[in-house]
N, C-alpha and C positions, 0 to 999 in steps of 0.2 A: 440562507442567500441564494439567488436562484439562477440557472442559466439560463442566457437566452439562446443556447444553441439547442435545439435537439427536444426542448420540452423538458430538460434535466432540472431536478431540485435537488439540493443540498438540504440535509438536517440529521441530526441528532442520530444517533443507531439505538435502537431500543433491543430490549431481550427478545423479542421476536424475530428481531434481523438474523441473530449471533447464526441461523442454520445456514442463511443465503449467503452471509458472509463469507462463512468457511466452506461453502460449495464456489465461491468466485475464488479463494483462496486457493482452493484444492486444483481448480479448473485451471487459473493464471500458472502456476507454478508446476503445468503438468507441462505447459509449453519449454521445447527443445531452449537447453541454455538460461531457464527460470530459476526452476527450481533445482533441490539435489539430485545427484543420481538416484538413491532411492528415498522415493517422496511418500511422507508421512500418509497414513490412510486418510481417507476424510474423518472418520468418528476421531480421529488423533487431533487435525487440525479446529474441528467443533469443539473438544474437549479445551484443547489450548484458546479458543476462541472465551470460553468462559474464563480460565485462569487466566489471562491475560486482563481482559476485563476488570476482575477484583481486584487486580496489582496495578491497576491506574492508568488501563488505555483509555482514552479520548476516542471514539471512534464518529466519524462521519460517514454519513453512506449517499450515495448517488442513487436516487432514485428516476422513472418514468411512469407517471400513476405510482401504483402500488409496487412494482417491479423495484427492487435492488440491484444498480447496473455495475456498481463500484462501490467501493472503502478505502476512507484511509485511516488507519492510525497511528494517535501519537500519542506518547508518553511525555506530559509536560514538563514533571521534573525532573527528568533527565534531559530534556531537549533534544527528544530523538522523532523522528519520522520512522514507527517502526514496520508498518505495511503498507504500501498504495498498489492497490489491483483493482484492474478494471476485467468485467466480462469480454471473454476473449471475443465475442462476436461485437461486441462494441467498440473494440480497438480501434483507435483514430480517430473516433468519435468528437474527441475535448472533456470526453469525464475526467480524462489522468489529470489533466491542464485544470479542469477544477478542481480537483482534491487537492492539488500539490499548492493552488492559490488559498485553498482553506488552512492549510495545514501549517501554510506563512503566514497566514493573520493569526491561526491562534499558538504561533511560538514566534512570537514577531523580534526577539532578542535572538534570534537565529536556530539553526539545531542542523546537527549529523542527520544521516543516515549511510545504509549501505544496501552494495548491490552486487549479484554476483558479477566477477571479471567476464563470464561469457555470453552475459546478458545485456548484446551490442544495446539492443533498444532500447532499454531503460537505461543504458548508459548514456545515448544520446536524447533522451527525453529529459536528465536529466541537466545536461550540460547545454542545450535549446533553453532550457528555463534558467538557466545562468548562475547555477550551483557549481561551487568552484572542486573539482578533484581533488581531494586532502591529502591521501595516499592508497596504499594496496595494503592486505591484510591475508588473513582466512578466516572462514567463516567458524562463528564459534560454538556451532553444534554440529557442522557439516565437514569443516576443514577443508572446504575446496576454496578457490581465491575470490577474493571479494576486492570491492573500490568503495573506500569514505568519497562520500561527497557531504557539504556544509555550504552555508549560506553567509 
């Protein structure tokens, strides 16, 4: 899939992309209201990318030329959009929308995701895209409030 906006292309992630994926995840989760109060280190997220890919993540990256600018990770067996992050300098560029469309195509029978309740930008993004707010709960790793969305 190719975005006609800003020369962005979507492609399957490779093992060589995993460091950049972790860097984008860490930078995005560092933004106010996005990640946990105590953010895991870059090294911990980098290791988690490898672990999650081995456990079934299907990852798509958004690239401009050779530069990875965002990623989405789904777990098809569980019908879950696990992660969607865009490089903070690229927010508002349409990359997130392209990655969400890819997730919808990759999981055509519907999916669920969650985001932190305090991440108002993400909540607006998912609601604007037509996802339904399903319920609230607590983050499984960190215990802070989250909102579940579904298609």
